[in-house]
C-alpha positions in Angstrom: 93.3 72.8 20.5 92.8 74.8 23.7 95.0 76.7 26.2 96.8 73.6 27.3 97.7 72.7 23.7 98.9 76.2 23.0 101.0 76.3 26.2 102.5 72.9 25.5 103.4 73.8 21.9 104.9 77.1 23.1 107.2 75.1 25.4 108.0 72.7 22.6 108.8 75.6 20.2 111.0 77.2 22.9 112.9 73.9 23.4 113.3 73.5 19.6 115.1 76.8 19.4 117.7 75.7 21.8 120.7 73.9 20.2 120.5 70.7 22.2 124.0 69.4 21.1 125.6 72.6 22.3 123.5 72.8 25.5 124.4 69.2 26.5 128.1 69.9 25.8 127.8 73.0 28.1 126.1 71.0 30.8 128.6 68.2 30.7 130.7 69.4 33.6 127.6 69.0 35.8 127.3 65.3 35.2 131.0 64.5 34.7 132.0 61.7 37.1 128.4 60.8 37.8 126.4 58.0 36.3 125.9 57.9 32.5 122.1 57.9 33.1 122.2 61.7 33.6 123.6 62.0 30.1 121.0 59.7 28.7 118.2 61.6 30.4 119.6 64.9 28.9 119.7 63.3 25.4 116.1 62.0 25.8 114.9 65.4 27.2 116.0 67.1 23.9 115.0 64.4 21.5 111.2 64.3 21.6 110.1 67.8 20.4 110.0 67.2 16.7 108.1 64.0 17.2 105.6 65.8 19.3 105.0 68.4 16.6 104.5 65.7 14.0 102.1 63.7 16.2 100.2 66.8 17.1 99.8 67.7 13.4 98.7 64.2 12.5 96.2 64.1 15.4 94.8 67.5 14.4 94.2 66.3 10.9 92.7 63.0 12.1 90.2 64.7 14.3 88.6 66.3 11.3 88.1 62.9 9.5 84.7 61.4 9.0 85.2 58.4 11.2 86.2 60.6 14.2 83.2 62.9 13.6 80.9 59.9 13.3 82.2 58.5 16.6 81.7 62.0 18.3 78.1 62.2 17.0 77.4 58.7 18.2 78.4 59.8 21.7 81.6 57.8 22.0 83.7 59.2 24.9 86.8 61.2 23.9 89.1 58.7 25.6 87.7 55.9 23.5 88.1 57.9 20.3 91.7 58.6 21.2 92.6 55.0 22.0 90.5 53.3 19.3 90.9 55.7 16.4 93.7 58.3 16.8 96.5 56.2 18.4 96.3 53.3 15.9 96.3 55.8 13.0 99.3 57.8 14.5 101.2 54.6 15.5 103.0 54.2 12.2 104.3 57.8 12.3 105.2 57.3 16.0 107.2 54.2 15.2 109.1 55.8 12.3 109.8 58.9 14.3 110.9 56.9 17.3 113.4 54.8 15.3 114.8 57.9 13.6 115.1 59.4 17.1 116.9 56.3 18.4 119.4 56.6 15.5 119.9 60.3 16.0 120.4 59.9 19.7 123.0 57.2 19.2 124.8 59.5 16.8 124.5 62.4 19.2 125.9 60.3 22.1 128.8 59.1 19.9 129.6 62.6 18.7 129.5 64.1 22.2 131.5 61.2 23.7 134.0 61.6 20.8 134.5 65.3 21.6 134.8 64.5 25.4 131.4 65.8 26.5 129.5 62.6 26.8 130.2 59.3 28.5 133.6 59.3 30.1 136.2 56.5 30.1 136.5 53.8 31.4 132.8 53.3 30.5 132.3 51.9 27.0 131.1 54.2 24.3 131.6 54.1 20.5 132.7 57.8 20.7 135.3 56.9 23.3 136.5 54.0 21.2 136.8 56.3 18.2 138.8 58.8 20.2 141.2 56.2 21.4 141.6 54.7 17.9 142.5 58.1 16.5 145.9 57.9 18.1 146.7 54.6 16.3 144.9 55.3 13.1 147.9 55.0 10.8 149.4 52.0 12.6 146.2 50.1 13.3 143.3 51.4 11.2 141.0 48.5 12.2 140.8 50.0 15.7 138.7 52.8 14.1 136.9 50.6 11.6 135.3 48.3 14.3 133.5 51.1 16.3 132.7 53.0 13.0 131.2 50.0 11.3 129.4 49.1 14.6 127.9 52.6 14.7 126.6 52.3 11.2 125.2 48.8 11.7 123.4 49.8 15.0 121.8 52.9 13.4 120.7 50.9 10.3 119.4 48.1 12.5 117.2 50.6 14.5 115.9 52.0 11.2 115.1 48.5 9.7 113.4 47.5 13.0 111.2 50.6 12.8 110.3 49.8 9.2 109.4 46.3 10.1 107.3 47.4 13.1 105.5 50.0 11.0 104.7 47.4 8.3 103.4 45.0 10.9 101.4 47.5 13.0 100.1 50.0 10.4 96.3 49.7 10.3 96.2 51.0 6.7 98.5 48.2 5.6 96.1 45.6 7.0 93.1 47.2 5.2 94.8 47.4 1.9 96.1 43.8 2.0 92.6 42.3 2.7 
């Protein structure tokens, strides 16, 4: 809630204004021919901002709750409050946001590779496979179906994994079931 918080949120807001898909496409000549890890780092660099806003809002609301106030009045150190009270209560939101981000990043990578701005052949990418299958779509439509169905299944699997992790790790679920 201080200067550091305001400065960090100002940077996050600035990055949220930038259209990441377009910016990565514009930067693609810089990493073309290099390792695909540069592309992954760029996708990750633009994929965390919304999650940070959500987690910040949740942490700001949790710090006003009675159990955090009680811990503060009892003299519990801030670090202990963060690790014992805030992180477990934000964990379910973090898990959901992370799995949604994974699915969104996979879709972004596929879209950028399909348009020629992402991972370049001969390296494997669902976007590259869909681009190649486009030439043979009328003669061999299954060449487009396999990467398309794989894309849908991978994104769904990431989402279901996140739901399962949230159900297993959410402290509120454990309290309600007892």
